[in-house]
N, C-alpha and C positions, 0 to 999 in steps of 0.2 A: 565266903564269897557270895553265896546265894542270900544270905541275910542281908549283905550290903546292898545288893541290887534291888531287893524287896524295899529296903528303907529309901533308897534313892527314888524308886518308882512311887512309893507312898507320899513322899515329900513333894515330888513332883506334881502327882495328881492333887494334893491338897492345896497347894500354892497356885496350880492352874484354876481350881474351882474357886479361890479366894479372888483372883484377877477376874474371872468371869463374873462373879457376883458384884464386884465392885464397877464393872463396866456396865452391868444391867442397872444397878442403882443411879449410877451417873449417865443414864441413857441420853440426855441432851448433849453432853459432852462428847460421848461415843458416837452419836448420830452425826455431830458436827464434824468429827474427824472422817467420817466416811462420805458425807456429802459436800465437803469442802471443794473438791474438784468440780462438782455440778455448780457451785456458786462462780467459780472461776470461769467455767465455760458460758454461763450466762452472761457474766461480765464482758467477756470476750466478743459474744455474739452481739451484745449491745454496741460494743466499740465498732465492730464490723459493720453494723447497721448505719451507725452515724458516718463511717467512712465512706460507705456506698452512697449515702444521701448527699454528701458534701462533694464528694470527688467525681461523682457520676453525672454530675448536672451538665446537661446540653440544651442546646436551642438550635437545631438544624433548619428550622423554617420560622424565623422571627416574624412577628406580624408587621403588616404594612400599615403605616400612618399617613393621612393626607395632610399636606401642607395648608394650613388654613390662613386665617387673617394675622396680620402682624398685631400684636397686643400692645396696649398702651404701658408705660413703665410704671413699675411698682416701687413706690417709695418706701425703703426699708426703713427710714428714719422715723416716719409718721404713720407706717402700716397703711397708707392710703392707696386707692386704685380707682379706676373709672372717673366718676365725676369729681372725686376728692383729689385734686392735683397737688402733689407734693411739693414743697417750696424748693427742694433741691433736685428732684428727679427729673431727668431729661430723657425722653423716648428715643430721640434721634438728634445727634449733633453732626452737623455736615460743613463741608468747606469745598470750595471757596464761596464767598458771599458775593452777590451782585451779577452772577453769570446766568443768562436767561434760561438756558436749557437745563442747568442744574436746578435752579428754582422750579422749573416745570415739572422735572422728575419727582422732586420732594412733594410738590402739591398733588401729583397724581397718586403717589404712594399714600399720602395722607387721606385722600378722597376714597381710594379703594378700601382702607381699613377703617373708615369712619372715625378719623382722628381729626383733631383741630390743629391746623398746620400753625397757626400763630402760637399756640401753647405748648404742642408736643414737639415741633421742629424748631431746633436752634441752630442759626449760622454763626460759626465761630471763626473769628479772624485775628491774626496777631496784631496787636495794637501799633498803629502808624505804619502799617505795611498794606501793599495793595497787590493782590495776587503773586505772593511770594510762597511758593510751595513748602520751602524748607522752613519758613517762619511759621506758617500755618500748621504744618505737620508738627512741630515742636510744641506749639501752643496746645493743641488738641492732645497730644501724647502726655504733656505735663498736667494738664487738667484732669485726665482720667486717673493719673498717678496720684494726684493730690486729693482728689474727691472720690474714693473708692465706692463702688455700688451706688452710684448717683446717676449713671450713664448707661442706658441699654445698648444703644447702637451709636458708633461714630464711624463716619465715611468721609474720605477725601478723594475727590475725583481728580486724579493726576492729569487727564487730558484737558482739563478745564484751564490749566496753566499754560497752555500753548497759545502763543500769540500770532496773530496775523496782522501785518501792518501796524503793531504796536497796540492793538486792542484784542481782547479775547474773542474767540470765534464763536459767534451768536448761534452756530447751529451744532447740534450734537454731533460728535465724530462717529465714524464707522465703528471704532472699538472704544467706547467710553471706559476706560480703565479707571479702577478705584482702589483705594486701601480700606478695608473694613475692620473695624474693631468691634467686638461685642462683649457682653458681660458673661463670663464663664460661670460665674457663681449662680447666676439666674438660671442658665441651663442645666446645673448639676441639681438645683433645688427643684426643678420641674421635669424629673425623669429624663434628663438629657435631652429635653425638647427644646433646643436653643431658639430663642427669638430671632437669631440671624437668618435660620432657614426660611421663616416665613417673610422676613424682610427682603431677603434676596428674590424671593419668588415675585413679591409686588414691584421690586426694582426692575426685574427682568420684563415684566409686563409693560411697565411705563416706558422703558427703553425701546421695546418694540412698538409702542404706540407712536413714539416720536419718529422713529427711524421709518416705519412703514406707512405713516400717515393714514392708518386705519382708524375707524371710529370705535372698534371693539376687539379687544384680543382676550382669549380665555386661555389660561394655562392650568393643565390638570397635573399636579406634581404630587408624588407620594415618596416616602422614604422608609427605609428600615434598617435596622443595625445589621452588622455581619453576623453570619451564622456562627454559633459557638459549638465547638465539638468537645468531646469529653477529654479531661486532662490525660496525659501520659501515665499517671499514676492511678487511673480510675480503677485498675484492678488490684488495688492494694489489699493484701492479705494480712490480717492483723496477727494470726497465728504464726505465720511464717516469719512474721517481722519481730514481734514482740512476745510469742508464745513462751520462749525460753524463760522469761522473766515472771510470768504468771504461774507457770507450771512448778516453779520452785516452791510456791506457797504450800500446797496441800501437804507434801512430806515435812515441811517445817512446822505445820501445825501439830502433826502426829509427834514429831521429835520434841516439841516444846511441851506437849501435854504429858509425854512419857517422862520427860526430865523432871517436871514438877511433881509427878507422883512419886517418883524415886526419892526426891529431896524431902518431900513430906514425910514419907516413911521414915527417912533418917532423923528428921527433926523431932518427929514423935516418938523416936526410939522404938519402933516396931521391928525395924529389922535387927536391932540389938537383942529385943527380946525373943525373936525367932532364932537367932543364933545361940542364944542361952538354953534355948529348948532343943537344940541339936540340928538346927537347919544347916545345910551345907551352902557354902557361898556359890557353888557351881549351879545348885538347882535354882538358887534365887535369881541369878542372871540369866539363866536359860529361860526361865518363865517370862521375864520382862522382853527377851529377845523374841520369843514366840509371840508374846501380845503385840509387839511393834510390827512383827512380820504379818500376823493376820491383819491388822489395820492397814497396813500398807498394800497387801493384796486386794483388799475390798476398795481402798482408796482408787488404786490403779484401775480396776474393773470399772468403776464409776466414771472415772475420767475418760477412758477409751469409749465407753458406751456413750456417754452424753457428748464427747467431741464428734463422734460418728453420727449421732442424732442431729447435731447442728450442722452436718455436712461441711465440716472443715476439711479441706483437701488433704491436711497433714495426716488425718485419721482416715479418710476415705481411700487414699492413694497407697496406703501402707499395710503391710501384713499385720494381723492382729497379734501373732505371736513375737513379731519383732517389737512392736509398741509396748507389748505387756512386758517382756523382758527388760527393755530399756527403762521404762518408767519405775519398774519394780527394783532394778539394780540401783537406779538414781536415788529412789527414796531409802533404800537400805544403806546406801554409802553415807546418806545425811544422818543417819541414826547410829552409824558405827562409832 
């Protein structure tokens, strides 16, 4: 009985020494098994930083922008601007044609913004019609649809189609209502600074000048976007959401390497040779179990320490013993 125990202990010590020497010789592989959790934590930390950067963006105090002059139309076909008038580009298309106060409003807007009324402003009217709102509205609408990105602003003054005694009212009404079309593409390509904002400011000034009979009116207009709050998922926790998927990797690394080494010894008939020399199967498997257990303990410690150092709430808010037992049992269950 005593001789059997001594033989068992001797074989256990020799195989343990053999496994230790192989681990030392393959120190890169051994170090990879131990530090695999650290790489996972660093990866999760990078994901968490990216999530915080994207999901925590807010702008509680957006900057204020002054509404300036109404710009000349940019011809997207010829890439021309300023003095180079595009053959198709129209800064302002308006209707109706031939109404005195409408013409005066458009001329005032052109003068305020240093535009050429005869070249930048185009009066559009349905062919063969005279002050027909529905016909003019249809004509302008179809022109905008059929000629995309060639019209910056289109405006139809509804109140100009009101007749008094069979003729248009020569004076501007108290409420000169209008329908305004503007190029959304132009607004998006210019940081959402729509030309319509600048046009409406100039138009309001022209309306005030006509209605008040003043010689000069100054409008100080500013605008800014709505404040933007953080999203409701701005406190997204990568570990709490996806940690289970990533913490599965370190035990699998250890299991894969152990399996590879066991299969390698079998392929090279090392195990058969040791059995022929009297090695017991129980000793052989016990040594490999001990090897996997030691690597799993070290890997678990590295995972908990690195997770706590990264300040992941999953690690900082839980007891060390609970985490150690849980990850250790999880890893051993995979190696079973």
